[in-house]
C-alpha positions, -999 to 999 in steps of 0.1 A, spaced: 324 340 -130 361 333 -138 365 307 -166 385 284 -143 356 284 -117 330 278 -145 351 249 -159 354 234 -125 316 234 -119 302 227 -154 315 191 -158 299 181 -125 266 195 -135 267 180 -170 275 145 -157 249 146 -130 218 125 -138 185 143 -131 176 137 -95 208 118 -86 232 138 -65 220 171 -78 225 198 -52 211 233 -46 245 246 -59 239 228 -92 204 245 -95 219 279 -87 245 275 -114 219 264 -140 197 293 -131 227 317 -131 220 330 -95 239 329 -63 236 299 -39 220 323 -13 193 334 -38 185 298 -48 182 290 -11 158 319 -5 136 308 -34 128 276 -14 128 290 21 116 326 18 102 330 -17 86 364 -8 121 379 -7 129 369 -43 117 386 -75 92 365 -93 112 363 -126 143 351 -106 123 326 -86 108 313 -119 143 307 -133 153 288 -102 122 266 -103 127 259 -140 163 248 -134 152 226 -105 125 210 -126 150 203 -154 174 187 -130 147 168 -111 159 186 -79 137 187 -48 150 202 -16 149 180 15 117 194 29 124 178 62 159 191 65 172 210 96 162 244 83 127 234 73 120 209 101 105 236 123 82 248 95 57 220 100 25 222 79 5 198 101 -5 181 69 -3 143 65 0 128 30 -20 96 23 -15 74 -7 -39 45 -12 -42 23 -43 -78 33 -51 -111 43 -35 -131 21 -58 -125 -8 -34 -144 -2 -2 -116 -17 19 -96 15 13 -126 37 18 -130 21 53 -93 25 60 -96 62 50 -124 67 75 -100 55 103 -72 77 89 -94 108 87 -109 105 122 -75 99 139 -57 127 120 -84 153 125 -87 145 162 -50 152 165 -54 185 147 -38 174 114 -52 180 78 -49 154 51 -39 153 15 -51 121 -4 -37 107 -36 -43 73 -53 -17 51 -72 -41 28 -91 -17 -1 -82 10 14 -105 46 16 -91 54 44 -116 24 64 -104 34 58 -68 66 77 -74 48 106 -91 22 108 -63 47 107 -35 67 135 -52 34 155 -54 29 151 -16 65 161 -9 62 192 -29 33 202 -7 56 198 24 36 172 42 50 164 77 48 126 71 29 100 51 6 70 54 12 48 23 0 15 7 24 4 -20 25 -24 -45 55 -41 -29 69 -30 5 100 -52 1 110 -39 -33 100 -3 -36 122 25 -51 98 50 -36 103 37 0 140 35 -6 140 72 -15 119 81 15 142 61 38 173 78 23 158 113 29 145 104 64 109 112 55 86 97 82 60 73 69 39 43 80 26 16 57 -10 5 58 -18 -31 48 17 -38 36 35 -64 56 72 -67 53 78 -105 51 106 -125 66 131 -147 48 135 -183 58 166 -173 79 144 -150 100 158 -118 85 134 -92 70 132 -88 32 148 -54 32 152 -30 61 125 -28 88 97 -5 78 70 9 101 37 -8 91 2 -16 103 -14 -48 89 -28 -82 98 -8 -113 92 -19 -119 56 -4 -153 52 -16 -167 86 -51 -153 82 -55 -167 47 -43 -201 58 -70 -201 85 -96 -192 60 -86 -220 36 -85 -245 65 -121 -235 72 -130 -244 36 -112 -277 40 -130 -284 73 -163 -278 54 -153 -307 31 -137 -290 2 -106 -305 -15 -106 -287 -48 -101 -251 -39 -90 -224 -64 -76 -189 -56 -89 -159 -75 -67 -128 -73 -58 -96 -90 -23 -92 -105 4 -104 -80 27 -76 -93 3 -50 -81 -2 -63 -45 22 -80 -21 -9 -87 0 -23 -109 -27 10 -129 -29 11 -134 8 -25 -146 9 -18 -171 -19 12 -183 2 -13 -189 31 -35 -209 7 -5 -230 -3 4 -236 34 -31 -249 42 -35 -271 11 0 -287 15 -5 -293 52 -36 -313 43 -21 -332 14 -43 -314 -12 -33 -302 -46 -23 -265 -50 -41 -251 -81 -27 -223 -102 -41 -189 -92 -68 -173 -114 -55 -138 -119 -84 -116 -131 -76 -83 -148 -104 -63 -131 -120 -62 -97 -152 -47 -110 -158 -60 -146 -174 -93 -153 -150 -122 -157 -175 -148 -166 -155 -162 -194 -126 -172 -172 -149 -186 -145 -168 -206 -172 -136 -221 -185 -126 -232 -150 -160 -246 -141 -163 -265 -174 -136 -290 -165 -140 -324 -149 -119 -312 -120 -137 -280 -114 -132 -264 -80 -159 -268 -54 -148 -236 -36 -131 -203 -44 -109 -184 -21 -107 -148 -33 -79 -125 -21 -103 -96 -16 -141 -92 -10 -147 -71 -42 -133 -100 -63 -154 -125 -43 -186 -105 -49 -177 -104 -87 -171 -141 -88 -205 -148 -71 -221 -127 -97 -203 -145 -125 -213 -179 -111 -249 -169 -109 -248 -159 -146 -236 -194 -153 -266 -208 -135 -246 -220 -105 -259 -215 -69 -237 -202 -41 -231 -220 -18 -252 -250 -29 -231 -257 -60 -200 -237 -53 -186 -220 -21 -169 -186 -21 -147 -171 6 -135 -135 4 -109 -115 23 -113 -80 39 -146 -80 58 -160 -49 40 -195 -38 51 -208 -44 16 -202 -81 19 -229 -84 46 -255 -69 23 -252 -94 -5 -275 -125 -5 -264 -148 9 -239 -128 31 -203 -131 20 -181 -155 40 -148 -137 45 -116 -132 64 -122 -100 84 -95 -74 89 -101 -42 110 -98 -17 81 -107 14 100 -84 4 128 -55 -1 104 -60 34 92 -63 49 127 -33 29 140 -12 40 110 -19 76 119 -11 69 156 23 54 147 31 82 123 23 108 150 46 90 174 73 92 147 67 129 144 72 133 182 37 131 195 40 109 226 10 87 235 -8 94 202 -36 70 193 -55 43 212 -36 14 227 -39 -18 208 -20 -50 218 10 -52 195 22 -84 179 57 -81 165 73 -103 138 96 -128 155 89 -110 187 117 -85 179 107 -61 152 85 -35 169 82 -15 137 55 -39 124 21 -38 141 -1 -68 134 -37 -64 143 -61 -93 150 -82 -108 122 -114 -129 124 -133 -154 103 -169 -152 91 -176 -186 77 -213 -187 68 -235 -175 40 -215 -182 9 -196 -213 23 -213 -247 27 -203 -283 21 -194 -294 -14 -222 -304 -37 
């Protein structure tokens, strides 16, 4: 290569941050191959010698380069694989959602690739990159915060089709969405939580505490706490600070004991998911308290496990399998499959944003909810 040409290209490559504005030409230069050869490595690897392909892949990895797998030249090479990222399968709510995803995808002739993020935004990026490297046609995702997500920003920029499950893009006070509209399937977290708390108030409770996981890991938990605030303030009742527990599965008896040892101990708990609620009930029993005779507990999710505890868990019920199935149906429509999925009445935010599908919820107020002692 003439020195003048090398000098013209080298500064651009040296100044490019990995993954930011790096092109296939940069990768070709770093690997010391032609642009055509670098292109063949990603589009027709069987036509390139293994050693040459390895140099190109090494250069791409150093520069954090990933080809636009849904670009014009690759768009026709559909894999019929859908990538799915859920926070965890330890919580039965996501296992139930997965059942709906699996049945809907397989009935449409698609395979699935599942990854989990463990509620970690950094891991979300890593797992989404993994799915993209496997050339999935589209994705169903549950992220920590749908309104502030670098991962979703990247997918939007690269025009990768995805649909959110459970995430609900909230609206600002002026009626504008927090961020650009994003396709999603959920229930109305804030409204449904407020209804659940109003049911506790109707049962006679005035000191109601919220038990939640970390708000930074779940925008759903924040929205449900906002619903609690709405219900308490509308009834002139004090809003208590949330009890953020570090684990959904470990015992948190010390935190519950400290709360119940005060003169203004709550008479009811609203837990932002059923797994937390089941754990709180277990901790209360360890402290010698009876549910619901001494303390009431309301969960959120409606997982099947809640009906098996004694007494049965009172909860806000969301259609978990349907959320998964409808997320697949919406994604298939984005991929060009007309009429995909069962028809469900759609409720849109402010009646205008048809990207957000809100499914109906229900209340199951019995079992672990009773009047205050």
